[in-house]
C-alpha positions, 0 to 999 in steps of 0.5 A, spaced: 260 375 719 260 375 712 263 379 706 263 380 699 266 384 693 264 388 688 266 385 681 271 390 680 274 389 687 274 382 686 278 382 680 283 387 684 283 383 690 285 377 686 291 380 683 293 383 690 293 376 694 298 374 689 302 379 691 301 379 698 300 372 701 297 375 708 291 379 705 286 374 705 287 373 713 288 380 714 281 381 710 278 376 715 281 380 721 279 386 719 271 384 718 271 381 725 274 387 728 270 392 724 263 388 726 266 387 734 267 395 734 260 396 731 257 392 736 261 395 742 261 402 740 255 403 736 260 404 730 261 409 727 264 412 733 270 416 734 275 412 731 281 415 727 282 409 722 274 409 720 271 415 716 264 415 713 264 417 706 257 417 704 250 415 707 244 414 702 238 411 705 240 405 709 247 404 705 253 407 708 260 407 705 266 408 709 273 408 708 278 405 713 285 403 714 287 396 714 293 393 717 297 388 712 302 383 715 306 382 709 306 390 708 308 391 715 308 398 717 304 400 711 296 399 711 291 398 705 285 403 704 279 399 704 272 402 701 266 398 704 259 399 704 254 397 710 247 396 709 243 397 716 239 391 715 245 386 714 251 384 717 255 383 711 261 388 709 261 389 701 268 391 699 268 396 693 275 398 693 282 396 696 288 399 695 295 401 698 296 408 700 303 409 696 300 406 690 293 410 690 292 417 694 285 417 693 279 413 693 275 412 686 269 417 687 265 414 681 266 407 683 262 409 690 257 413 686 256 407 681 255 402 687 250 407 691 246 408 684 244 401 684 240 403 691 236 409 688 
């Protein structure tokens, strides 16, 4: 299991880790759970915490709810990409629902444009 971040997401994540100490561990748990869900159910299945936002070629972009130990009741929203030929999760955007209500569609399109 591996994961990486786009450059924009990497800088955002560094700031968030300072604010939410459990975030690194929460990200690792999220990745393990997501990959296990994919193996067990042929993900994406019918799971209310995951939504397919866009699929282009062999790249699929998902929006998911990620629990954070520090936040307790609230959850992060994670926008990530999966390539069919890879087991890596690429984080495109990470935000708290109360601070940002929608994903950045331009950022998603910029990421996908790399694969045209």
